[in-house]
C-alpha positions as CSV (number, residue, x, y, z in Angstrom):
1,M,-11.6,-86.9,-139.7
2,T,-14.9,-85.8,-141.0
3,R,-17.5,-88.2,-142.4
4,V,-16.9,-86.8,-145.9
5,A,-13.2,-87.4,-145.7
6,I,-13.8,-90.9,-144.4
7,T,-16.1,-91.6,-147.3
8,L,-13.7,-90.2,-149.8
9,A,-10.8,-92.2,-148.4
10,A,-13.0,-95.4,-148.6
11,L,-13.9,-94.6,-152.2
12,L,-10.3,-94.0,-153.2
13,G,-9.4,-97.3,-151.6
14,L,-12.1,-99.1,-153.5
15,V,-11.0,-97.6,-156.8
16,A,-7.4,-98.5,-156.1
17,T,-8.4,-102.1,-155.3
18,L,-10.5,-102.4,-158.5
19,L,-7.6,-100.9,-160.5
20,G,-5.2,-103.4,-159.0
21,L,-7.5,-106.3,-159.8
22,V,-7.9,-105.1,-163.4
23,L,-4.2,-104.6,-163.9
24,G,-3.5,-108.0,-162.2
25,A,-6.0,-109.8,-164.5
26,G,-4.5,-107.9,-167.5
27,A,-1.0,-109.1,-166.5
28,V,-2.1,-112.7,-166.4
29,A,-4.0,-112.4,-169.7
30,S,-1.0,-110.7,-171.3
31,L,1.3,-113.6,-170.3
32,I,-1.2,-116.1,-171.8
33,I,-1.7,-114.1,-175.0
34,T,2.1,-113.8,-175.5
35,A,2.7,-117.5,-174.9
36,R,-0.1,-118.5,-177.4
37,A,1.2,-116.1,-180.1
38,L,4.7,-117.5,-179.8
39,A,3.5,-121.1,-179.9
40,R,1.2,-120.5,-182.9
41,H,3.7,-118.5,-184.9
42,P,7.2,-119.8,-184.6
43,P,10.1,-118.4,-186.7
44,E,9.6,-119.3,-190.4
45,G,13.0,-118.5,-191.8
46,P,16.6,-118.0,-191.0
47,F,17.9,-115.3,-188.7
48,V,20.7,-112.9,-189.7
49,A,23.1,-111.6,-187.1
50,V,23.6,-107.8,-187.1
51,T,25.0,-105.3,-184.7
52,G,23.1,-105.5,-181.5
53,G,21.2,-108.7,-182.1
54,R,19.6,-110.5,-185.0
55,L,16.9,-110.0,-187.6
56,A,14.4,-112.7,-188.7
57,T,13.6,-113.4,-192.3
58,I,11.1,-115.4,-194.3
59,Q,12.5,-116.4,-197.7
60,A,11.0,-117.9,-200.8
61,G,11.9,-118.5,-204.5
62,P,15.1,-119.7,-206.1
63,E,18.4,-118.7,-204.6
64,T,20.2,-119.4,-207.9
65,G,19.0,-118.5,-211.4
66,A,16.4,-116.1,-210.1
67,R,15.0,-113.2,-212.2
68,G,16.2,-110.9,-209.4
69,T,15.9,-110.4,-205.7
70,V,13.0,-108.6,-204.0
71,V,13.3,-107.4,-200.4
72,L,9.9,-107.0,-198.6
73,L,9.5,-104.5,-195.8
74,H,6.3,-104.5,-193.8
75,G,4.2,-101.7,-192.4
76,A,3.2,-100.6,-188.9
77,S,2.2,-103.2,-186.3
78,A,2.9,-106.1,-188.8
79,N,5.7,-108.5,-189.6
80,A,7.4,-110.3,-192.5
81,S,4.4,-112.6,-193.1
82,D,2.2,-109.7,-194.1
83,P,3.9,-108.8,-197.4
84,M,5.2,-112.3,-198.0
85,E,1.7,-113.9,-197.8
86,G,0.2,-110.9,-199.7
87,V,2.5,-110.6,-202.7
88,G,5.8,-112.4,-201.8
89,R,4.6,-115.9,-202.7
90,A,3.3,-114.8,-206.0
91,L,6.6,-113.2,-206.8
92,A,8.5,-116.3,-205.8
93,A,6.3,-118.3,-208.1
94,Q,7.3,-116.0,-210.9
95,G,11.0,-116.7,-210.4
96,F,12.1,-114.0,-208.0
97,R,14.1,-114.6,-204.9
98,V,12.1,-113.0,-202.1
99,V,13.5,-112.0,-198.7
100,A,11.0,-110.6,-196.2
101,F,12.3,-109.0,-193.0
102,D,10.7,-108.7,-189.6
103,R,11.6,-105.1,-188.9
104,P,13.6,-104.5,-185.6
105,G,11.3,-105.2,-182.7
106,F,8.6,-107.0,-184.8
107,G,7.9,-110.6,-185.5
108,W,11.0,-112.5,-184.3
109,S,13.5,-109.7,-184.8
110,D,15.3,-108.1,-181.9
111,R,14.7,-104.3,-181.3
112,L,18.5,-103.9,-181.5
113,S,18.8,-100.4,-180.2
114,G,15.7,-99.7,-178.0
115,A,13.7,-96.6,-178.7
116,D,16.3,-95.4,-181.2
117,A,15.3,-98.2,-183.5
118,A,12.0,-96.3,-184.1
119,M,13.9,-94.2,-186.7
120,P,13.7,-95.4,-190.4
121,S,17.4,-94.5,-190.7
122,V,18.4,-96.9,-187.8
123,Q,16.2,-99.7,-189.2
124,G,17.6,-99.1,-192.7
125,A,21.2,-99.5,-191.4
126,A,20.2,-102.8,-189.8
127,I,18.5,-104.0,-193.0
128,A,21.5,-103.0,-195.1
129,E,23.9,-104.8,-192.7
130,A,21.7,-107.9,-192.9
131,L,21.6,-107.8,-196.7
132,E,25.4,-107.6,-196.8
133,R,25.6,-110.6,-194.5
134,L,23.2,-112.5,-196.8
135,G,25.1,-111.4,-199.9
136,V,22.0,-109.7,-201.3
137,G,22.0,-106.6,-203.3
138,P,21.5,-104.5,-205.1
139,A,17.9,-105.7,-205.0
140,I,14.4,-104.3,-205.6
141,V,13.2,-103.1,-202.3
142,L,9.4,-103.1,-201.7
143,G,8.2,-101.1,-198.8
144,H,4.5,-101.0,-197.8
145,S,2.9,-98.2,-195.8
146,W,5.2,-97.2,-192.9
147,A,8.0,-99.1,-194.6
148,G,7.8,-96.7,-197.6
149,A,9.8,-94.3,-195.4
150,L,12.1,-97.2,-194.5
151,A,12.7,-98.2,-198.1
152,L,13.4,-94.6,-199.0
153,S,15.9,-94.2,-196.1
154,L,17.6,-97.4,-197.3
155,A,18.0,-96.0,-200.8
156,L,19.2,-92.7,-199.6
157,D,21.8,-94.0,-197.1
158,H,22.7,-97.4,-198.5
159,P,22.3,-97.0,-202.3
160,E,24.6,-99.9,-203.0
161,R,21.9,-102.3,-201.7
162,V,19.0,-100.9,-203.8
163,A,18.6,-101.5,-207.5
164,G,15.0,-100.3,-207.6
165,L,12.3,-99.0,-205.3
166,M,8.7,-100.3,-205.2
167,L,6.8,-98.0,-202.8
168,V,3.3,-99.4,-202.0
169,A,0.8,-97.1,-200.4
170,P,3.8,-95.4,-198.9
171,V,4.1,-93.1,-195.9
172,A,6.9,-90.8,-197.1
173,L,6.0,-87.1,-196.6
174,P,5.5,-85.1,-193.4
175,F,2.1,-85.4,-192.0
176,R,-0.5,-82.6,-191.7
177,E,-0.9,-81.5,-188.1
178,D,-4.2,-83.4,-187.7
179,R,-2.5,-86.7,-188.6
180,T,0.2,-86.5,-186.0
181,P,-0.1,-89.0,-183.0
182,P,-2.4,-87.7,-180.2
183,W,-1.0,-86.6,-176.9
184,Y,-2.2,-89.8,-175.1
185,W,0.1,-91.9,-177.3
186,R,3.0,-89.8,-176.1
187,L,1.8,-90.2,-172.5
188,A,1.7,-94.0,-173.0
189,L,5.4,-93.9,-173.8
190,K,6.4,-92.3,-170.5
191,P,7.9,-94.8,-168.1
192,P,6.6,-96.4,-166.0
193,V,3.3,-95.9,-167.9
194,A,4.5,-97.7,-171.0
195,W,5.8,-100.7,-169.1
196,L,2.6,-101.0,-167.1
197,L,0.1,-100.6,-170.0
198,S,2.0,-102.9,-172.4
199,R,2.1,-105.7,-169.8
200,T,-1.4,-105.4,-168.5
201,V,-4.4,-104.0,-170.4
202,A,-2.9,-103.4,-173.8
203,P,-2.5,-107.0,-175.0
204,P,-6.1,-108.2,-174.1
205,L,-7.5,-105.0,-175.6
206,G,-5.5,-105.5,-178.7
207,L,-6.7,-109.1,-178.9
208,Y,-10.3,-108.0,-178.6
209,Y,-10.0,-105.5,-181.5
210,L,-7.6,-107.6,-183.7
211,D,-10.3,-108.7,-186.2
212,A,-11.9,-105.3,-186.3
213,A,-8.5,-103.7,-187.0
214,A,-7.9,-106.1,-189.8
215,R,-11.3,-105.2,-191.4
216,N,-10.6,-101.5,-191.1
217,V,-7.3,-101.6,-192.8
218,F,-8.8,-103.5,-195.8
219,V,-11.6,-101.0,-196.4
220,P,-13.2,-100.8,-199.0
221,Q,-12.3,-104.4,-199.8
222,P,-13.3,-107.3,-197.5
223,V,-10.6,-108.6,-195.3
224,A,-8.6,-111.4,-197.0
225,Q,-9.5,-114.9,-196.0
226,D,-7.6,-116.1,-192.9
227,Y,-5.6,-112.8,-192.9
228,V,-5.1,-112.7,-189.2
229,A,-3.6,-116.2,-189.0
230,R,-1.7,-116.0,-192.3
231,S,-0.1,-112.6,-191.4
232,R,0.8,-113.8,-187.9
233,A,-1.0,-110.6,-186.7
234,A,-1.2,-111.8,-183.1
235,L,2.6,-111.4,-182.7
236,V,2.0,-107.6,-182.4
237,L,0.2,-108.3,-179.1
238,R,3.3,-109.1,-177.2
239,P,4.2,-106.2,-174.8
240,D,7.6,-105.3,-176.3
241,T,6.2,-105.4,-179.8
242,L,3.3,-103.1,-178.8
243,L,5.8,-100.7,-177.4
244,A,7.9,-100.8,-180.5
245,S,4.9,-100.2,-182.7
246,L,3.9,-97.1,-180.7
247,Q,7.5,-95.8,-180.7
248,D,7.7,-96.2,-184.5
249,L,4.5,-94.3,-185.1
250,I,5.4,-91.4,-182.8
251,A,9.0,-91.1,-184.2
252,L,7.9,-91.1,-187.8
253,P,6.8,-87.5,-188.3
254,A,10.2,-86.1,-187.2
255,A,12.0,-88.7,-189.4
256,L,9.9,-87.7,-192.4
257,D,10.7,-84.0,-191.8
258,A,14.4,-84.9,-191.9
259,Q,14.5,-87.2,-194.9
260,A,11.8,-85.8,-197.3
261,P,14.0,-82.9,-198.5
262,R,16.5,-85.5,-199.8
263,Y,14.2,-87.4,-202.1
264,A,15.3,-85.3,-205.1
265,E,18.7,-86.8,-204.6
266,L,17.5,-90.3,-205.5
267,R,18.7,-91.7,-208.8
268,V,17.2,-95.2,-208.4
269,P,14.4,-96.5,-210.7
270,T,11.2,-96.0,-208.6
271,A,7.6,-97.1,-209.0
272,I,4.9,-96.0,-206.6
273,V,1.7,-98.1,-206.4
274,A,-1.2,-96.7,-204.5
275,G,-4.9,-97.5,-204.0
276,G,-7.3,-94.8,-205.3
277,A,-9.6,-95.6,-202.4
278,D,-7.0,-95.8,-199.6
279,N,-8.3,-94.0,-196.6
280,A,-5.4,-95.0,-194.3
281,V,-2.7,-93.3,-196.4
282,T,-4.3,-90.9,-198.8
283,S,-2.7,-91.0,-202.3
284,A,-3.3,-87.3,-202.9
285,L,-1.3,-86.4,-199.8
286,Q,1.5,-89.0,-200.1
287,A,2.0,-91.1,-203.3
288,E,1.1,-88.3,-205.8
289,P,3.3,-85.5,-204.4
290,L,6.1,-88.1,-203.7
291,S,6.0,-89.2,-207.4
292,R,6.8,-85.6,-208.3
293,M,9.7,-85.3,-205.9
294,I,11.7,-88.4,-207.0
295,P,13.3,-88.0,-210.4
296,G,11.8,-90.3,-213.0
297,A,9.4,-92.0,-210.5
298,R,6.4,-93.8,-212.0
299,L,3.0,-93.5,-210.2
300,V,0.4,-96.2,-210.6
301,T,-3.0,-95.5,-209.0
302,L,-5.3,-98.5,-208.7
303,P,-8.9,-97.3,-208.8
304,G,-11.2,-98.5,-206.0
305,I,-8.4,-100.3,-204.2
306,G,-7.7,-99.5,-200.5
307,H,-4.6,-99.7,-198.3
308,M,-3.8,-103.4,-198.5
309,V,-2.6,-103.4,-202.1
310,P,-0.3,-106.5,-201.6
311,W,-3.3,-108.6,-200.6
312,V,-6.2,-107.2,-202.7
313,A,-4.3,-106.3,-205.9
314,T,-1.6,-108.9,-205.9
315,D,-1.5,-109.6,-209.6
316,A,-1.3,-105.9,-210.4
317,L,1.5,-105.3,-207.9
318,A,3.4,-108.3,-209.1
319,A,3.1,-107.1,-212.6
320,E,4.6,-103.7,-211.6
321,V,7.5,-105.5,-209.8
322,S,8.1,-107.5,-213.0
323,R,8.0,-104.3,-215.1
324,L,10.6,-102.7,-212.8
325,A,12.8,-105.8,-212.9
326,E,12.6,-105.9,-216.7
327,G,13.6,-102.3,-216.9
328,L,16.6,-102.9,-214.7
329,A,17.6,-105.9,-216.8
330,K,17.5,-103.9,-220.0
331,A,19.6,-101.2,-218.4
332,R,22.3,-103.7,-217.6
333,L,22.5,-105.0,-221.2
334,P,25.4,-103.8,-223.3
335,V,24.6,-101.3,-225.9
336,P,24.9,-102.9,-229.4
337,T,27.6,-101.4,-231.6
338,E,27.1,-100.9,-235.3
339,P,29.0,-103.3,-237.5
């Protein structure tokens, strides 16, 4: 063996040793991060048994005598606390029964059907089953960001559960090519790469960037006070949840290609609320064209507001929910007859 070959072999051995140490340290850190997240953020509401497992909920407001029921569906990499702490508590204080779900694989909900659960249609079927078990519906379904696609899928496939749609900064239409997930995300899903990364380096890296990610999603508004704690954001750092989040984002473009042509079929009262300064989900590419596709949809654009509408424009969003609920109530009233 030549001296060059010996040197190269030694270098590769050193690299392998260092990589092993990094992955080993990451694995230990991931176990600690997961244990702390679970301890700090225990389940807050009842579970609902569905096919394949159970979904976790957070519930607020009166169960009897309510003005109506609002179902909250959270966006990517979040959980039920995000919309509940953003707008849900305010709606409950106004007399609504509010039911927020951890989507399959997030918060305390089971993933139910593995990678197949990344599709909004699959998640919608699970949510519809849970609502039936709870005796809820038809309800106003509020979907934020990624869950705009989920709320729309629920209305298309399970209309008996949906009285009205409130789509908030929704992702609903096929992406432009430059907004599709990059190749290295797809590589990260290849076994055993996904298993290895999600259980070693991904959780500590996620923890390091958690506060910065929160600031970025609130732009141009400042991040809400105690947002990371109140939204239970650290629950996304668990290995299985990180993998579920990645699967959801990668599967979404194909799902939107399939369901977007059906939006003209919708006959449910719909309001779309978007931030005029949303750089995460641009209104001109999503909310505005969507409002023209859904018959009778009402578009509300909030000037200067970014992506986190439920947190930074809570009163305005709650007012739109009330307006939708009042319209539904009037539609249910009997038509007066002339004497």
